[in-house]
Structures are given as C-alpha cells and as structure tokens.
LUMLUMTI-680076 format. One line per 3 residues: number of its first residue (from 1); for each residue x, y, z of C-alpha. Coordinates in nm, 4 decimals, always signed. Layout:
N
NUM) X:Y:Z ~ ...
This chain:
329
1) +10.9530:+10.8431:+9.0599 ~ +11.1237:+10.8939:+8.7275 ~ +10.9458:+10.9838:+8.3931
4) +10.9531:+10.6230:+8.2680 ~ +10.8613:+10.4580:+8.5897 ~ +10.5258:+10.6761:+8.6052
7) +10.3497:+10.5648:+8.2834 ~ +10.3824:+10.1860:+8.4374 ~ +10.2862:+10.3173:+8.8033
10) +9.9585:+10.4726:+8.6075 ~ +9.9079:+10.1644:+8.4250 ~ +9.9155:+9.9137:+8.7297
13) +9.7022:+10.1475:+8.8978 ~ +9.4551:+10.1419:+8.6302 ~ +9.4803:+9.7675:+8.6119
16) +9.3684:+9.7052:+8.9456 ~ +9.0921:+9.9729:+8.9780 ~ +8.9315:+9.7911:+8.6971
19) +8.9689:+9.4333:+8.8263 ~ +8.8388:+9.5967:+9.1509 ~ +8.5359:+9.7702:+8.9835
22) +8.4595:+9.4974:+8.7519 ~ +8.4523:+9.2513:+9.0069 ~ +8.1608:+9.4002:+9.2246
25) +7.7939:+9.2826:+9.1952 ~ +7.6898:+9.5737:+9.0208 ~ +7.9986:+9.6201:+8.7892
28) +8.1223:+9.9639:+8.7606 ~ +8.4312:+10.1793:+8.6240 ~ +8.5685:+10.5113:+8.7452
31) +8.4814:+10.8099:+8.5304 ~ +8.8351:+10.9003:+8.6192 ~ +8.9402:+10.6918:+8.3294
34) +8.7437:+10.8750:+8.0514 ~ +8.9964:+11.1249:+7.9889 ~ +9.2475:+10.9587:+7.7812
37) +9.3465:+11.1566:+7.4682 ~ +9.0672:+11.0147:+7.2749 ~ +8.8215:+11.0609:+7.5831
40) +8.9119:+11.4222:+7.6383 ~ +8.8790:+11.5057:+7.2767 ~ +8.5406:+11.3546:+7.2806
43) +8.4613:+11.5317:+7.5970 ~ +8.5625:+11.8823:+7.4527 ~ +8.2916:+11.7759:+7.1623
46) +8.0544:+11.7505:+7.4179 ~ +8.0926:+12.0699:+7.5351 ~ +7.9625:+12.2229:+7.2175
49) +7.6282:+12.0138:+7.2333 ~ +7.3372:+12.2443:+7.2389 ~ +7.1831:+11.9567:+7.5017
52) +7.4987:+12.0248:+7.7158 ~ +7.4778:+12.3537:+7.8894 ~ +7.7273:+12.3647:+8.1730
55) +8.0303:+12.4477:+7.9820 ~ +7.8421:+12.7761:+7.8701 ~ +7.6729:+12.8264:+8.1745
58) +8.0360:+12.8319:+8.3508 ~ +8.1881:+13.0482:+8.0582 ~ +7.9142:+13.2762:+8.1397
61) +7.9690:+13.3302:+8.4739 ~ +8.3587:+13.3601:+8.4020 ~ +8.2940:+13.6455:+8.1615
64) +8.0764:+13.8262:+8.3815 ~ +8.2839:+13.7807:+8.7366 ~ +8.6349:+13.6865:+8.6222
67) +8.7482:+14.0446:+8.7390 ~ +8.5496:+14.0055:+9.0556 ~ +8.7319:+13.6690:+9.1389
70) +9.0783:+13.8197:+9.0445 ~ +9.0041:+14.1214:+9.2827 ~ +8.9152:+13.8893:+9.5614
73) +9.1991:+13.6354:+9.4930 ~ +9.4167:+13.9574:+9.4922 ~ +9.7944:+13.8899:+9.5820
76) +9.7849:+13.5324:+9.4027 ~ +10.0613:+13.4758:+9.1276 ~ +10.0049:+13.0740:+9.0986
79) +9.7077:+12.9828:+8.9419 ~ +9.6599:+12.5947:+8.9664 ~ +9.3394:+12.3921:+8.7621
82) +9.2502:+12.0435:+8.8436 ~ +9.1488:+11.8536:+8.5193 ~ +9.2234:+12.1576:+8.3170
85) +9.1853:+12.0141:+7.9852 ~ +9.2795:+12.2533:+7.7093 ~ +9.2173:+12.5266:+7.9679
88) +8.9454:+12.7057:+7.7431 ~ +8.7447:+12.8457:+8.0305 ~ +9.0411:+12.9767:+8.1897
91) +9.1356:+13.2411:+7.9797 ~ +8.9227:+13.4694:+8.1305 ~ +9.0710:+13.4388:+8.4741
94) +9.3955:+13.4826:+8.3474 ~ +9.3203:+13.8016:+8.1527 ~ +9.1472:+13.9471:+8.4669
97) +9.4744:+13.8454:+8.6608 ~ +9.6726:+13.9948:+8.3772 ~ +9.5808:+14.3499:+8.4892
100) +9.7797:+14.3027:+8.8115 ~ +10.0690:+14.1081:+8.6948 ~ +10.1907:+13.7876:+8.5043
103) +10.0788:+13.4797:+8.6605 ~ +10.2075:+13.1176:+8.6700 ~ +9.9523:+12.8728:+8.5601
106) +9.9743:+12.5017:+8.6153 ~ +9.7245:+12.2851:+8.4245 ~ +9.6897:+11.9604:+8.5708
109) +9.5286:+11.6881:+8.3400 ~ +9.6026:+11.3133:+8.2137 ~ +9.5994:+11.4219:+7.8938
112) +9.9339:+11.5324:+7.7227 ~ +9.7627:+11.6300:+7.3927 ~ +9.5138:+11.8591:+7.5836
115) +9.7880:+12.0058:+7.7810 ~ +9.9996:+12.0825:+7.4585 ~ +9.7007:+12.2758:+7.3365
118) +9.6433:+12.4501:+7.6420 ~ +10.0368:+12.5553:+7.6450 ~ +9.9801:+12.6910:+7.3129
121) +9.6829:+12.8624:+7.3574 ~ +9.7412:+13.0253:+7.6713 ~ +10.1203:+13.1126:+7.6894
124) +10.0859:+13.4540:+7.5886 ~ +9.8771:+13.5379:+7.9166 ~ +10.0843:+13.3320:+8.1715
127) +10.3709:+13.1284:+8.2320 ~ +10.2691:+12.7888:+8.1945 ~ +10.3853:+12.4936:+8.3513
130) +10.1723:+12.1949:+8.2658 ~ +10.1421:+11.8685:+8.5005 ~ +10.0642:+11.5679:+8.3505
133) +9.9066:+11.3772:+8.6335 ~ +9.5983:+11.3033:+8.8508 ~ +9.4629:+11.5777:+9.0476
136) +9.6245:+11.5329:+9.3935 ~ +9.9495:+11.4191:+9.2237 ~ +9.9375:+11.6892:+9.0411
139) +9.8467:+11.9375:+9.2804 ~ +10.1542:+11.8408:+9.4870 ~ +10.3784:+11.9168:+9.2097
142) +10.2237:+12.2223:+9.1176 ~ +10.2220:+12.3910:+9.4313 ~ +10.6511:+12.3763:+9.4275
145) +10.5991:+12.6804:+9.2092 ~ +10.3909:+12.8937:+9.4868 ~ +10.5603:+13.2102:+9.5434
148) +10.6677:+13.2713:+9.8722 ~ +10.4221:+13.4509:+10.1113 ~ +10.1966:+13.4489:+9.8367
151) +9.8114:+13.3070:+9.8300 ~ +9.7454:+13.0131:+9.5616 ~ +9.4307:+12.9716:+9.3701
154) +9.3096:+12.6711:+9.2994 ~ +9.0505:+12.5770:+9.0266 ~ +8.8197:+12.2972:+8.9923
157) +8.5888:+12.3627:+8.7155 ~ +8.3199:+12.1848:+8.4819 ~ +8.1011:+12.0569:+8.7745
160) +8.3385:+11.7569:+8.7929 ~ +8.2789:+11.7841:+9.1903 ~ +7.9558:+11.5709:+9.1197
163) +8.1331:+11.3009:+8.9852 ~ +8.2049:+11.2146:+9.3267 ~ +7.9374:+11.0875:+9.5801
166) +7.8616:+11.3072:+9.8736 ~ +8.0882:+11.1380:+10.1148 ~ +8.3966:+11.1222:+9.8910
169) +8.3286:+11.4694:+9.7301 ~ +8.4114:+11.5683:+10.1193 ~ +8.7011:+11.3353:+10.1642
172) +8.8614:+11.4711:+9.8277 ~ +8.8234:+11.8440:+9.9087 ~ +8.9606:+11.7453:+10.2677
175) +9.2535:+11.6117:+10.1055 ~ +9.2831:+11.9141:+9.8874 ~ +9.2400:+12.1407:+10.1441
178) +9.5403:+11.9564:+10.3508 ~ +9.7575:+12.0288:+10.0391 ~ +9.6935:+12.4071:+10.0797
181) +9.7912:+12.6602:+10.3286 ~ +9.5652:+12.9120:+10.5289 ~ +9.4622:+13.1918:+10.3097
184) +9.4918:+12.9715:+10.0120 ~ +9.1482:+12.9880:+9.7385 ~ +8.9475:+12.7144:+9.5674
187) +8.7104:+12.8072:+9.3094 ~ +8.4587:+12.5350:+9.2357 ~ +8.2025:+12.4743:+8.9571
190) +7.9149:+12.3157:+9.0646 ~ +7.5827:+12.2114:+8.8705 ~ +7.2567:+12.2644:+9.0258
193) +6.9710:+12.0885:+9.0717 ~ +6.7390:+12.1081:+8.7309 ~ +6.4547:+11.8834:+8.5738
196) +6.5193:+11.5303:+8.4610 ~ +6.4013:+11.6450:+8.1610 ~ +6.6855:+11.8908:+8.0980
199) +6.9328:+11.6874:+8.2331 ~ +6.8864:+11.3750:+8.0674 ~ +6.9655:+11.4781:+7.6687
202) +7.2782:+11.5937:+7.8267 ~ +7.3868:+11.2744:+7.8764 ~ +7.2526:+11.0821:+7.5892
205) +7.2375:+11.3180:+7.2958 ~ +7.0859:+11.2787:+6.9568 ~ +7.4064:+11.2682:+6.7823
208) +7.5306:+10.9928:+7.0158 ~ +7.8948:+11.1867:+7.1258 ~ +7.8403:+11.1066:+7.4896
211) +7.7687:+10.7381:+7.3611 ~ +8.1024:+10.7188:+7.2213 ~ +8.2512:+10.8969:+7.5164
214) +8.1220:+10.6336:+7.7376 ~ +8.2059:+10.3490:+7.5410 ~ +8.5558:+10.4783:+7.4625
217) +8.6297:+10.3709:+7.8278 ~ +8.5774:+9.9943:+7.7330 ~ +8.8078:+10.0822:+7.4375
220) +9.0669:+10.2262:+7.6502 ~ +9.0808:+9.9263:+7.8299 ~ +9.1305:+9.7190:+7.5129
223) +9.4335:+9.9397:+7.3954 ~ +9.5759:+9.9771:+7.7591 ~ +9.5257:+9.6400:+7.9213
226) +9.4700:+9.4119:+7.6402 ~ +9.1003:+9.3713:+7.6932 ~ +8.8704:+9.1956:+7.4280
229) +8.5475:+9.4188:+7.4777 ~ +8.3204:+9.4389:+7.1754 ~ +8.2001:+9.7894:+7.1853
232) +7.9038:+9.7192:+6.9866 ~ +7.7571:+9.4598:+7.2449 ~ +7.6977:+9.7393:+7.4590
235) +7.4363:+10.0312:+7.4516 ~ +7.4596:+10.3709:+7.5938 ~ +7.1851:+10.4512:+7.9002
238) +7.1535:+10.7873:+8.0779 ~ +6.9247:+10.7548:+8.4239 ~ +6.8047:+10.9973:+8.6597
241) +6.7988:+10.9211:+9.0229 ~ +6.5645:+11.1658:+9.1598 ~ +6.6383:+11.0425:+9.5257
244) +6.9893:+11.1365:+9.5147 ~ +6.9397:+11.4241:+9.2499 ~ +7.2108:+11.2539:+9.0248
247) +7.2542:+11.1412:+8.6373 ~ +7.3983:+10.7999:+8.6010 ~ +7.5789:+10.6694:+8.3163
250) +7.5485:+10.2753:+8.2335 ~ +7.7039:+10.0794:+7.9636 ~ +7.4367:+9.7715:+7.9360
253) +7.5521:+9.4483:+7.7516 ~ +7.3163:+9.3283:+7.4725 ~ +7.3840:+8.9792:+7.4917
256) +7.5539:+8.7197:+7.7001 ~ +7.9072:+8.7748:+7.6752 ~ +8.2543:+8.6293:+7.7821
259) +8.5148:+8.9258:+7.8674 ~ +8.8866:+8.9047:+7.9332 ~ +9.1113:+9.1769:+8.0619
262) +9.4791:+9.0007:+8.0719 ~ +9.6714:+9.3078:+8.2348 ~ +9.4129:+9.3065:+8.5262
265) +9.4117:+8.9349:+8.5740 ~ +9.0548:+8.9457:+8.5222 ~ +8.7702:+8.7079:+8.3409
268) +8.3962:+8.7262:+8.3812 ~ +8.0714:+8.6803:+8.2143 ~ +7.8363:+8.9570:+8.1443
271) +7.4852:+8.8463:+8.1029 ~ +7.2263:+9.0156:+7.8646 ~ +7.0687:+9.3653:+8.0307
274) +7.3536:+9.3270:+8.2632 ~ +7.5225:+9.6929:+8.3195 ~ +7.8264:+9.8408:+8.4370
277) +7.7953:+10.1727:+8.6178 ~ +8.0862:+10.4562:+8.4679 ~ +7.9509:+10.7694:+8.5965
280) +7.7156:+10.9351:+8.8686 ~ +7.6789:+11.3057:+8.8307 ~ +7.5235:+11.4811:+9.1411
283) +7.3463:+11.7813:+9.1503 ~ +7.3707:+12.0520:+9.4033 ~ +7.1678:+12.3490:+9.6010
286) +7.3451:+12.6597:+9.7467 ~ +7.2962:+12.5207:+10.1040 ~ +7.4528:+12.1794:+10.0253
289) +7.7853:+12.3439:+9.9007 ~ +7.7849:+12.5736:+10.1888 ~ +7.7583:+12.2750:+10.4150
292) +8.0303:+12.0695:+10.1857 ~ +8.2686:+12.3573:+10.2106 ~ +8.2436:+12.4138:+10.6093
295) +8.2997:+11.9907:+10.6303 ~ +8.6112:+12.0001:+10.4407 ~ +8.7614:+12.3027:+10.6012
298) +8.6999:+12.5739:+10.4004 ~ +8.5323:+12.9433:+10.4689 ~ +8.2724:+12.9937:+10.1795
301) +8.3422:+13.3677:+10.0481 ~ +8.0997:+13.3831:+9.7555 ~ +7.8854:+13.2574:+9.4920
304) +7.7967:+13.3673:+9.1100 ~ +7.5339:+13.1947:+8.9507 ~ +7.3721:+13.1412:+8.6120
307) +7.0378:+13.1151:+8.5745 ~ +6.9914:+13.0280:+8.2128 ~ +7.1291:+12.6682:+8.2917
310) +7.1356:+12.6757:+8.6817 ~ +7.5086:+12.6388:+8.7714 ~ +7.7237:+12.7985:+9.0334
313) +8.0839:+12.9032:+9.0749 ~ +8.1752:+12.9016:+9.4500 ~ +8.4800:+13.0617:+9.6031
316) +8.6271:+12.9145:+9.8907 ~ +8.9226:+13.0274:+10.1400 ~ +9.1372:+12.7562:+10.3373
319) +9.0137:+12.7921:+10.6837 ~ +9.2801:+12.8253:+10.9374 ~ +9.1884:+12.5016:+11.1682
322) +9.1403:+12.1910:+10.9807 ~ +8.8112:+12.0320:+10.9993 ~ +8.9033:+11.7574:+11.2384
325) +9.0068:+11.9951:+11.4877 ~ +8.6861:+12.2103:+11.4452 ~ +8.4895:+11.8721:+11.4924
328) +8.6586:+11.8330:+11.8259 ~ +8.6078:+12.2260:+11.9199
C-alpha cells in the first residue's frame, strides 16, 4: 500500500467501525480510536494525574527490574513496542540493553507526533525505526528489522490489554504470537484487581482531563468523518462492574438529539440518558494472566509486581507449539 493510500484506508476503516458500533442497541465506539494526536496528548496528561496510578506503578517496576528483564531477553537486538506513545517508559529498558550492545527500537503508534517525540527523546539510546500503524500491521512491518538468528522482545505496556474483553484479549495475543518465532519474548503490562473506590477516580478525575479525553473521540469523528456531535451535550461517566472486574467509560446524552456522520453513512437519534460505551478496562490477577498466556501459546517466565498500585509486568516466551496444536494434543 502506498503512503498516500494508507491514510485513506484508515479513514475508511474508521468510518466502517463507527457505523457498526453506533448502530448497535448499546451504541459503542472502539477505544482504539481515542489516540489521534489530540487524544495521545490528553492521555499523556492523564498519566501525570495523581488519581491515575498505572503509569507510575509501571515506571517503578521498570526502574527496579529493567536489568533483570534485559538479562532474561539476552541476545535480543530488536525491541518492538505496541502503542508506544512517546516511549517515556521504555527509556529504562533501552538503558539496560545498552550495556550489552546497541538496540534497534521500533515504536508503533497511530500518532505521528508521539512517534516524532519518541524518536527525538530516545535516539541517543538506540536506532529508532518508528512505525505509524495499528498494533498488528505495525508489528508485521517492524519484524522486517529482525537481525538473523536473534530473538525479538515485544513490549505491550500500560495495561492496554485490559481494553480487550477476555476472549478478545486471548485472540489478539494469539495473533501476536502467530507473527513471532519460537524464543521471541513479550513483556506485558497488566493492571491488577483493586477496590472500586481506588479505580473510579482514575477514570473520572476532578480536573476533567479524562472527560476531555473521552469526548475527544466524538470530536475526532467530527473532524475526520464530518460528524455533527455537540460535545457539550454529553456527560462523561465512569462505572465499575464488579462482576466482570472492569471499569467502563460512557458518554451519556444530556438531551434527545439527532446525529449525522456523513462519511459513515449514518443518521440516528440519541435519547436523553442513552449512552455510547467507549471503553472497558479489565483488571487481572496473576492466575488469570498465567492462564491467558497459555491459551495464547506463550510460556510465562516471570512476573514483577508493584504493591503501591497493584500492577504486574509479565514476561512470556513464544512456545514452540501453537495453542491450536496444544489443544489437539
């Protein structure tokens, strides 16, 4: 696909997903589309909020354990990060690998501005090969940088795996595993189960940054697909579903309103109180992470934990036998 064709293909996919999601009885939008340049900048701000402990917990683990992670991934000279943003957390890993030889680092993100910042800030630590793409398309492209005979280390940090429902998380990880080779490694960040009174303020902060992040999804539809959403007619809502151990984000319509999204061929009416479901963020325990690894065809090697804000980094190795073969054995 040519560079000129790629944005148009991405816009067509965005329009299709918006049409499908907003046509369902419970209207929904994929959190994948939060991260345009505006959304990525807002999320960077969220990471600094006192109520949002995920980023600081992960950074503490990396500060304490990057050397051990690098030792367990000895021989790797290609580091690929899914959804890198500005790559601020990856500094510790690159520094640890720098003791053993220069790395090639392929940050993957949909935000060109975040990738440019990543390149600028980290080029003294590694050879930077940014990839502007979705997770799997970016992974395919980045793997072309694999040095012969060397394992690859893939990072999927920030607890983003929690944005997938449990079956979709396994399916996604199976697809990642299918692109990798036996002996390759995945470092996965996952937020652990904690009380609702701790979680909910992280998704509904008093400064309103998360609310702006949530509403920007509608603003992006307006900008890119010609939508006519009026952002002031929507309230940001965070809910905790204890049965499924997840936080949900919704946008609740404050009045009855007609909406059009011309590029998606969509026209509909939102009733007062009706919501658009924009994100689910699941929490895990260590047993669940180990089970998910096995289902997706990975062998768990180690967990590193943060107790202040319960969070886990898990290192998995690609197993020699794909999970469908294991199931038949």
